[in-house]
C-alpha positions as MATLAB code, in Angstrom:
seq = 'MSVPASSSNPPADAPFFRSRWVEVPDSVVGVADRGLPKGFRAAGVAAGIKPSGGTDVALLVCDAPDAVSAARFTRSGTAAPPVLVTKDESRLDALRAVVITSGNANAGTGRDGFTTARQVRAAAAEAAGVAEDQVAVCATGVIGVPLPMDVVPQGIAAAGEVLAADGDADFRRGIETTDLFPKTATLTVALEGGEVTLHAVCKGAGMIQPSFATMLCFITTDARLTAETADLLLGVCVKRSFDRISVDGQLSTSDTAVLIASGASGVAVEPGTPDEQRFGLALDALLRQLALFIAADGEGARRVGRVTVRGADGPACERVARQVANSPLVKTALYGGDPNWGRIVQAVGAVLPGPALNPVGVRIAGVEVCRDGQEVVFDRPALEVLVKDVEVEYDITLGSSAPGQDFANETEVYFSDLGHEYVTLNAEYTT';
ca = [
       3.937    2.359   25.474;
       3.058   -0.997   23.911;
       5.706   -3.647   23.297;
       5.923   -6.632   20.951;
       3.601   -9.483   21.809;
       4.810  -12.652   23.425;
       3.748  -16.195   22.641;
       0.372  -17.540   23.667;
       1.946  -18.964   26.840;
       4.077  -16.014   27.988;
       6.845  -16.139   30.605;
       5.884  -15.134   34.125;
       7.872  -11.895   33.911;
       6.292  -10.722   30.633;
       4.714   -7.252   30.868;
       0.932   -7.107   30.924;
       0.623   -4.645   28.038;
       2.497   -6.427   25.293;
       0.409   -6.116   22.138;
       1.360   -3.428   19.649;
      -2.378   -3.095   18.986;
      -3.086   -1.663   22.451;
      -2.212    1.951   23.202;
      -1.686    2.513   26.917;
      -2.967    5.957   27.979;
      -0.869    8.364   30.029;
      -3.429    8.131   32.847;
      -2.142    4.611   33.627;
       0.750    5.204   36.022;
       1.148    1.696   37.420;
       0.567   -1.904   36.346;
       0.706   -4.904   38.670;
      -0.104   -8.567   38.150;
      -2.537   -8.683   41.063;
      -4.206   -6.694   43.836;
      -7.870   -5.909   44.477;
      -9.011   -2.282   44.856;
     -10.063   -1.015   48.263;
     -13.449   -2.265   49.373;
     -13.211   -5.746   47.829;
     -12.529   -9.264   49.065;
     -12.313  -12.479   47.087;
     -11.780  -16.213   47.477;
     -11.551  -19.416   45.511;
     -11.897  -22.980   46.810;
     -12.100  -26.542   45.538;
     -15.635  -27.815   46.062;
     -15.466  -30.984   43.965;
     -16.978  -29.875   40.644;
     -13.816  -30.386   38.578;
     -12.681  -34.026   38.279;
      -9.116  -32.750   38.650;
      -9.839  -31.492   42.142;
      -8.859  -27.971   41.129;
     -10.298  -24.701   42.414;
     -13.849  -24.493   41.082;
     -15.900  -22.093   43.220;
     -15.034  -18.394   43.299;
     -16.618  -15.574   45.281;
     -16.083  -11.813   44.905;
     -17.601   -9.361   47.396;
     -17.773   -5.575   47.586;
     -18.053   -4.321   51.173;
     -19.405   -0.886   50.193;
     -23.185   -0.750   50.791;
     -23.603    1.926   48.117;
     -21.597    0.143   45.407;
     -22.686    0.644   41.813;
     -22.311   -1.812   38.962;
     -22.994   -2.661   35.337;
     -23.111   -5.926   33.391;
     -23.153   -7.350   29.882;
     -24.198  -10.837   28.799;
     -24.129  -13.297   25.912;
     -26.579  -12.765   23.076;
     -27.039  -16.512   22.653;
     -30.573  -17.773   22.132;
     -29.760  -20.666   24.472;
     -28.278  -18.623   27.303;
     -27.526  -20.548   30.497;
     -29.809  -20.223   33.557;
     -27.159  -18.315   35.587;
     -27.100  -15.654   32.865;
     -30.876  -15.339   32.719;
     -31.392  -15.377   36.491;
     -28.795  -12.640   36.921;
     -30.039  -10.591   33.990;
     -33.722  -10.801   34.916;
     -33.742  -11.029   38.696;
     -30.681   -9.166   40.031;
     -30.117   -5.415   40.407;
     -27.554   -4.935   37.678;
     -26.778   -1.381   38.808;
     -26.207   -2.349   42.470;
     -24.391   -5.708   42.472;
     -22.164   -6.373   45.461;
     -21.159   -9.982   44.916;
     -20.384  -12.430   42.127;
     -20.300  -16.205   42.515;
     -18.787  -18.472   39.877;
     -18.737  -22.231   39.445;
     -16.218  -23.607   36.926;
     -16.092  -27.024   35.341;
     -19.859  -27.016   34.829;
     -21.794  -24.362   32.888;
     -25.253  -25.183   34.307;
     -26.412  -24.723   30.703;
     -28.803  -26.943   28.784;
     -30.237  -28.025   32.128;
     -33.887  -27.021   31.634;
     -36.072  -25.691   34.423;
     -33.973  -27.463   37.031;
     -31.059  -25.263   35.969;
     -32.985  -22.139   36.992;
     -33.765  -23.629   40.396;
     -30.090  -24.456   40.804;
     -28.969  -20.968   39.756;
     -31.291  -19.406   42.331;
     -30.006  -21.760   45.012;
     -26.432  -20.825   44.154;
     -27.343  -17.142   44.326;
     -29.006  -17.591   47.730;
     -25.971  -19.428   49.119;
     -23.659  -16.710   47.828;
     -25.834  -13.958   49.315;
     -25.612  -15.626   52.709;
     -21.849  -16.130   52.446;
     -21.295  -12.532   51.309;
     -23.785  -10.921   53.680;
     -25.688   -9.139   50.921;
     -29.201   -9.290   49.464;
     -29.896  -12.010   46.896;
     -30.728   -9.468   44.206;
     -27.238   -7.969   44.646;
     -25.550  -11.207   43.553;
     -24.530  -12.137   40.003;
     -24.350  -15.860   39.250;
     -21.935  -17.219   36.641;
     -20.926  -20.696   35.527;
     -18.491  -22.045   32.961;
     -17.604  -25.514   31.749;
     -19.390  -28.516   30.275;
     -22.909  -27.940   28.895;
     -25.828  -30.256   29.613;
     -24.684  -31.632   32.960;
     -26.529  -30.717   36.186;
     -24.480  -28.729   38.677;
     -23.620  -31.041   41.613;
     -25.584  -29.341   44.377;
     -24.387  -31.894   46.908;
     -21.048  -30.032   46.982;
     -21.622  -26.513   45.621;
     -23.414  -24.882   48.595;
     -20.717  -26.105   50.984;
     -18.072  -24.799   48.610;
     -19.701  -21.375   48.527;
     -19.896  -21.302   52.321;
     -16.222  -22.279   52.521;
     -15.304  -19.485   50.107;
     -17.221  -17.032   52.273;
     -15.149  -18.025   55.292;
     -11.826  -17.254   53.580;
     -12.721  -14.023   51.758;
      -9.687  -11.765   51.835;
      -8.403   -8.519   50.338;
      -5.535  -10.523   48.827;
      -7.730  -13.378   47.613;
      -7.661  -12.410   43.952;
      -5.226  -15.161   42.878;
      -7.434  -17.891   44.357;
     -10.472  -16.204   42.801;
      -8.799  -16.233   39.383;
      -8.014  -19.935   39.643;
     -11.620  -20.565   40.598;
     -12.987  -19.174   37.313;
     -10.581  -20.833   34.876;
     -11.218  -23.934   32.779;
      -8.946  -24.548   29.753;
      -6.928  -21.337   30.201;
      -3.196  -21.857   29.831;
      -2.099  -18.638   31.527;
      -3.522  -15.960   33.853;
      -5.479  -13.086   32.356;
      -5.504  -10.372   34.977;
      -3.979   -7.028   35.895;
      -4.281   -4.186   38.369;
      -3.865   -0.639   37.080;
      -3.198    2.554   38.993;
      -4.982    5.395   37.207;
      -4.155    9.050   37.836;
      -7.184   11.359   37.906;
      -7.516   15.005   38.846;
      -9.018   14.057   42.209;
      -6.314   11.483   42.990;
      -5.281    7.977   42.086;
      -7.717    5.073   41.773;
      -7.214    1.346   41.320;
      -8.721   -0.642   38.455;
      -8.528   -4.427   38.489;
      -9.830   -6.991   36.003;
      -9.656  -10.745   35.662;
     -11.096  -12.847   32.871;
     -11.134  -16.375   31.550;
     -11.593  -17.756   28.077;
      -9.760  -19.798   25.486;
     -12.338  -21.627   23.353;
     -15.905  -21.261   22.091;
     -15.061  -17.643   21.231;
     -17.131  -15.641   18.754;
     -17.609  -11.890   18.399;
     -21.095  -11.497   19.855;
     -19.597  -10.815   22.403;
     -17.161  -13.628   23.226;
     -17.074  -16.737   25.348;
     -15.578  -15.468   28.492;
     -16.155  -14.302   32.026;
     -14.718  -10.962   33.067;
     -14.916   -9.258   36.444;
     -13.789   -5.671   36.808;
     -13.462   -3.877   40.129;
     -12.474   -0.338   41.009;
     -12.340    1.857   44.090;
     -13.314    4.898   42.021;
     -16.674    6.458   42.760;
     -18.861    6.093   39.665;
     -22.491    6.767   38.953;
     -24.447    3.758   37.748;
     -24.930    5.542   34.416;
     -21.191    6.073   33.990;
     -20.430    2.456   34.893;
     -22.949    1.208   32.340;
     -21.763    3.565   29.606;
     -18.061    2.800   30.024;
     -18.527   -0.952   30.302;
     -20.756   -1.029   27.225;
     -18.353    0.979   25.085;
     -15.271   -0.946   26.213;
     -16.869   -4.380   25.742;
     -17.775   -3.437   22.182;
     -14.124   -2.510   21.525;
     -12.626   -5.565   23.207;
     -14.560   -8.776   23.858;
     -16.906   -8.053   20.948;
     -13.879   -7.882   18.630;
     -12.317  -11.314   19.114;
     -12.873  -14.778   17.683;
     -11.227  -18.132   18.293;
     -13.573  -20.586   16.629;
     -16.768  -18.748   15.710;
     -18.742  -20.540   18.408;
     -21.055  -18.458   20.589;
     -21.160  -19.397   24.265;
     -24.193  -19.816   26.482;
     -22.515  -18.175   29.446;
     -20.708  -14.913   28.572;
     -20.786  -12.397   31.398;
     -18.866   -9.206   32.132;
     -19.452   -7.357   35.410;
     -18.063   -4.016   36.611;
     -18.401   -3.059   40.303;
     -17.253    0.253   41.790;
     -16.826    0.491   45.565;
     -16.057    4.225   45.709;
     -13.684    3.455   48.614;
     -10.943    5.722   47.242;
     -13.185    8.745   47.640;
     -12.209    9.867   44.126;
     -15.287   10.608   42.044;
     -15.451   10.168   38.276;
     -18.069   12.692   37.257;
     -19.977   12.260   33.978;
     -18.749   14.405   31.106;
     -15.441   15.343   32.751;
     -11.816   14.782   31.666;
     -11.572   12.233   34.478;
     -14.338   10.185   32.895;
     -12.319   10.113   29.690;
      -9.085    9.221   31.515;
     -10.755    6.422   33.435;
     -12.513    5.178   30.291;
      -9.279    5.056   28.312;
      -7.618    3.044   31.070;
     -10.544    0.611   31.167;
     -10.485    0.342   27.391;
      -6.776   -0.506   27.282;
      -7.177   -3.042   30.089;
     -10.056   -4.896   28.435;
      -8.536   -4.785   24.949;
      -5.346   -6.430   26.205;
      -7.344   -9.041   28.121;
      -9.391   -9.750   24.991;
      -6.206  -10.266   22.997;
      -4.974  -12.661   25.679;
      -8.123  -14.739   25.177;
      -7.458  -14.889   21.440;
      -3.785  -15.706   22.050;
      -4.825  -18.515   24.403;
      -7.106  -19.982   21.747;
      -6.604  -23.618   22.697;
      -3.339  -24.382   20.940;
      -2.947  -21.050   19.164;
       0.454  -19.906   17.925;
      -0.537  -16.515   16.566;
      -3.153  -13.773   16.690;
      -4.350  -11.996   13.562;
      -5.998   -8.638   13.207;
      -8.225   -8.121   10.188;
      -9.088   -4.518    9.361;
     -11.628   -3.847    6.618;
     -12.293   -0.458    4.985;
     -14.961    0.425    2.460;
     -18.019    2.515    1.627;
     -20.538    0.073    3.115;
     -20.198   -0.226    6.904;
     -22.293   -3.408    7.343;
     -20.382   -5.062    4.489;
     -17.089   -4.222    6.210;
     -18.369   -5.852    9.396;
     -19.534   -8.999    7.588;
     -16.229   -9.346    5.768;
     -14.117   -8.856    8.896;
     -16.003  -11.544   10.791;
     -16.013  -13.922    7.824;
     -12.246  -13.648    7.429;
     -11.653  -14.007   11.173;
     -13.783  -17.169   11.284;
     -12.531  -18.763    8.060;
     -10.845  -22.140    8.788;
      -8.683  -21.645    5.701;
      -7.448  -18.224    6.806;
      -6.937  -19.446   10.375;
      -4.938  -22.515    9.344;
      -2.797  -20.363    7.052;
      -2.107  -18.085   10.013;
      -1.173  -21.142   12.108;
       1.279  -22.311    9.457;
       2.744  -18.888    8.742;
       1.539  -19.094    5.141;
       0.846  -15.745    3.358;
      -1.835  -17.284    1.123;
      -3.858  -14.219    0.157;
      -6.196  -16.304   -2.017;
      -7.780  -17.692    1.130;
      -8.570  -14.160    2.246;
     -10.183  -13.245   -1.065;
     -12.383  -16.350   -1.019;
     -13.542  -15.530    2.488;
     -14.368  -11.968    1.448;
     -16.410  -13.195   -1.507;
     -18.531  -15.451    0.675;
     -20.389  -12.468    2.132;
     -20.415  -10.018   -0.782;
     -23.182   -9.865   -3.400;
     -22.478  -11.961   -6.456;
     -21.844  -12.882   -9.077;
     -20.179   -9.532   -9.626;
     -16.767   -7.972   -9.956;
     -15.882   -6.768   -6.465;
     -12.473   -5.067   -6.499;
     -10.684   -6.204   -3.351;
      -7.319   -5.085   -2.009;
      -5.282   -7.085    0.500;
      -2.200   -6.303    2.568;
      -0.594   -8.914    4.829;
       1.753   -7.664    7.543;
       1.816   -4.323    5.748;
       2.822   -5.830    2.404;
       0.451   -5.287   -0.539;
      -0.304   -8.637   -2.158;
      -3.561   -7.970   -4.028;
      -4.952   -4.848   -5.700;
      -8.330   -4.616   -7.431;
      -8.762   -8.367   -7.172;
      -5.453   -9.495   -8.634;
      -1.963  -10.191   -7.373;
       0.714   -7.524   -7.317;
       4.442   -8.204   -7.291;
       5.793   -8.648   -3.764;
       8.777  -10.203   -1.997;
       7.336  -13.555   -0.904;
      10.370  -14.792    1.093;
      10.394  -11.564    3.089;
       6.650  -11.801    3.729;
       7.000  -15.417    4.848;
       9.259  -14.179    7.625;
       6.807  -11.469    8.688;
       3.819  -13.822    8.959;
       5.675  -15.984   11.465;
       5.383  -13.191   14.039;
       2.975  -13.783   16.935;
       0.796  -10.874   15.726;
      -0.077  -10.636   12.031;
      -2.112   -7.890   10.353;
      -4.518   -8.350    7.450;
      -5.766   -5.135    5.828;
      -8.607   -5.385    3.318;
     -10.185   -2.710    1.143;
     -13.561   -3.146   -0.535;
     -13.629   -1.088   -3.693;
     -11.424    0.092   -6.513;
      -7.995    1.568   -5.832;
      -8.819    4.381   -8.251;
      -8.701    7.921   -6.829;
     -11.904    9.094   -5.149;
     -12.950    5.701   -3.791;
     -14.928    5.922   -0.539;
     -13.235    4.092    2.347;
     -15.011    6.007    5.094;
     -16.079    2.934    7.074;
     -13.631    0.751    8.961;
     -13.926   -2.192   11.336;
     -11.583   -4.709   12.932;
     -11.668   -8.193   14.459;
      -8.888  -10.029   16.298;
      -8.659  -13.797   15.868;
      -6.522  -16.773   16.738;
      -5.144  -19.338   14.343;
      -6.413  -22.909   14.155;
      -4.132  -25.903   14.529;
      -3.762  -29.480   15.674;
      -3.938  -28.697   19.386;
      -7.384  -27.127   19.090;
      -8.797  -30.295   17.531;
      -7.152  -32.523   20.133;
      -8.344  -30.499   23.115;
     -11.937  -30.193   21.940;
     -12.171  -33.783   20.741;
     -11.295  -34.902   24.259;
     -13.042  -32.104   26.192;
     -15.538  -34.235   28.149;
     -13.230  -37.232   28.512;
];
């Protein structure tokens, strides 16, 4: 059901599922560009954080008192106060509201940042009508600048006054920073007990590194889940999506992904049932496509690459995949549409034991260019056409091509190219 990818700034009528690397399960029977599930309201307002005057405070609320949730966070050693306050002080299995400030990450703000994060959470709890420990706090933007608390509480209160079932578009605008296009979709998922709605919105374009990735993602559903199922499915799907992308190898202070289930559809997803698998596959496809959108929006990106590494040593495969995905030489070659396989081999060698003869095989866009560490004859003009596609595949094998070689382990990472626009945007980010 997947279709060829579009450019990094797709037309408004482009289908949501458009990467050939995402398989859409049969359980997905409808795809829309917006629409919150039953039991949710959202809003976004301009409070005055962004110098542009754009929407910069977003509020999402679940009206179901027995909602269940799950969350995942950055693994950064300098995580922002909103991340730590939410992770340590909120009920991650019973969240009913999320508040986001954009344009300011409230990171690198010391002890004052924790006081601010708690004040933001308290204001959101009041606006949403829920307990403080049922609120997740998120922030995204410039690091090291105090959040302007002379405007934020009023902005949160204003968002609370305009919460609406159709407020998802304003909410999306309220979480974005350098994003060039919307990253959101609403799926209708067919289960044995009936149809449920699954909605997700995310932001992210720079400071992206697999671990997991710089982004915010908020997933809502009217399916009835147990807290254990929500946590299991979110964990698995994050590992297969946001943990598999890289733009620039830079790990954010603020990554957060939250899943909230209202249960308002009355359709239960019981653990260990076919419906759990159907729902999980739909969630997986949704998050994988969103993750690819983040890579495609990689601050000036033209193309997205997928590096797949196979070999006998699983950890070595993982190291190689991430090294290739984060290599400036590989990324600039991808930007220029240059099938320079030597750059791939040098990146592989950077994380393998040496000095030693490590037989490496490389295919670019399905064309074999290197076998056992040396070039093979290939049609270069034809390959030069293939690598100008918006999605380019790099397949690497670690080990000899001789019969009997063990290639039992496999891993993949998706990554954006690196070009002039990325340097310009980040050189001028705070100005």
